[in-house]
C-alpha positions as CSV (number, residue, x, y, z in Angstrom):
1,M,5.5,13.4,8.3
2,D,5.1,9.8,9.5
3,I,5.8,6.7,7.4
4,M,2.1,5.9,6.7
5,E,1.3,9.5,5.6
6,H,4.4,9.5,3.3
7,F,3.4,6.1,1.8
8,L,-0.1,7.3,1.1
9,R,1.1,10.6,-0.5
10,V,3.7,8.9,-2.7
11,E,1.7,5.9,-3.8
12,L,-1.8,7.3,-4.2
13,Q,-1.4,10.0,-6.8
14,N,-4.4,9.1,-9.1
15,Q,-7.4,6.9,-9.7
16,V,-5.4,4.1,-11.4
17,A,-2.9,3.8,-8.6
18,Y,-5.7,3.7,-6.1
19,T,-7.7,1.2,-8.0
20,E,-4.8,-1.2,-8.5
21,M,-3.6,-1.0,-4.9
22,L,-7.1,-1.4,-3.4
23,Q,-7.9,-4.4,-5.5
24,F,-4.6,-6.1,-4.3
25,V,-5.2,-5.2,-0.6
26,A,-9.0,-6.0,-0.6
27,S,-8.9,-9.2,-2.5
28,L,-9.4,-12.3,-0.4
29,Y,-8.3,-14.4,-3.4
30,I,-4.8,-13.2,-3.3
31,R,-3.4,-14.9,-0.2
32,S,0.2,-13.7,-0.4
33,G,2.4,-11.6,-2.7
34,E,3.8,-8.2,-3.3
35,F,2.4,-5.0,-4.7
36,E,5.2,-2.7,-6.0
37,G,4.5,1.0,-6.0
38,E,6.7,4.0,-6.9
39,E,8.8,3.8,-3.6
40,Y,7.0,1.3,-1.4
41,V,6.2,-2.4,-1.5
42,I,3.2,-3.9,0.2
43,R,3.8,-7.5,1.2
44,K,0.6,-9.5,1.8
45,L,1.5,-12.0,4.5
46,D,-2.0,-13.6,4.4
47,H,-5.4,-12.2,3.6
48,L,-5.5,-10.1,6.8
49,N,-2.0,-8.8,7.4
50,F,0.4,-6.6,5.5
51,I,3.9,-5.2,5.7
52,I,4.5,-1.8,4.0
53,A,8.2,-0.9,3.5
54,R,10.1,1.7,1.5
55,E,12.6,-0.2,-0.7
56,Y,15.5,1.2,-2.6
57,I,18.9,0.2,-4.0
58,G,21.7,1.3,-1.8
59,L,25.1,2.6,-2.9
60,D,26.5,-0.9,-2.6
61,G,23.9,-2.2,-5.1
62,E,22.0,-4.1,-2.4
63,R,18.3,-3.7,-1.8
64,D,17.6,-1.8,1.4
65,I,14.4,-1.8,3.3
66,S,13.5,1.2,5.5
67,R,11.3,1.1,8.6
68,P,8.5,-1.4,7.8
69,I,5.0,-1.0,9.1
70,V,2.8,-4.0,10.0
71,I,-1.0,-3.3,9.4
72,S,-4.2,-5.2,9.2
73,R,-6.3,-5.4,6.1
74,Q,-9.2,-3.4,7.5
75,A,-7.0,-0.6,8.9
76,L,-5.1,-0.3,5.6
77,I,-8.3,-0.1,3.5
78,A,-9.6,2.5,5.9
79,K,-6.4,4.6,5.7
80,I,-6.3,4.3,1.9
81,N,-10.0,5.3,1.5
82,K,-9.7,8.2,3.9
83,H,-6.6,9.5,2.0
84,V,-8.1,9.3,-1.5
85,R,-11.4,10.9,-0.2
86,T,-9.4,14.0,0.9
87,R,-7.7,14.1,-2.5
88,G,-10.9,14.0,-4.5
89,I,-10.3,10.6,-6.0
90,A,-13.5,8.6,-6.6
91,L,-13.9,5.7,-4.1
92,I,-14.5,2.2,-5.4
93,N,-15.9,-0.9,-3.8
94,A,-13.2,-3.5,-4.2
95,C,-13.8,-5.6,-1.1
96,V,-14.1,-9.0,-2.8
């Protein structure tokens, strides 16, 4: 399983998680920031570019980041919507 597929499976378990994530990703009013999920963090670099990375606390107590992905806003929205459609979660229009 690739990183993006694992990210989608872990983070998009239900309607609430989907709605919150899509509102963060799609919003043009949030120019930068972080969305913290169960295992992954989405970093919004600007309104068009994102970094998705799995974060965890290592044995030494330091925060470790595993194999980040850089993705555009449109590509991320498309992947999120495609994933939730296959899981039977109701699609929303959050592109503001």
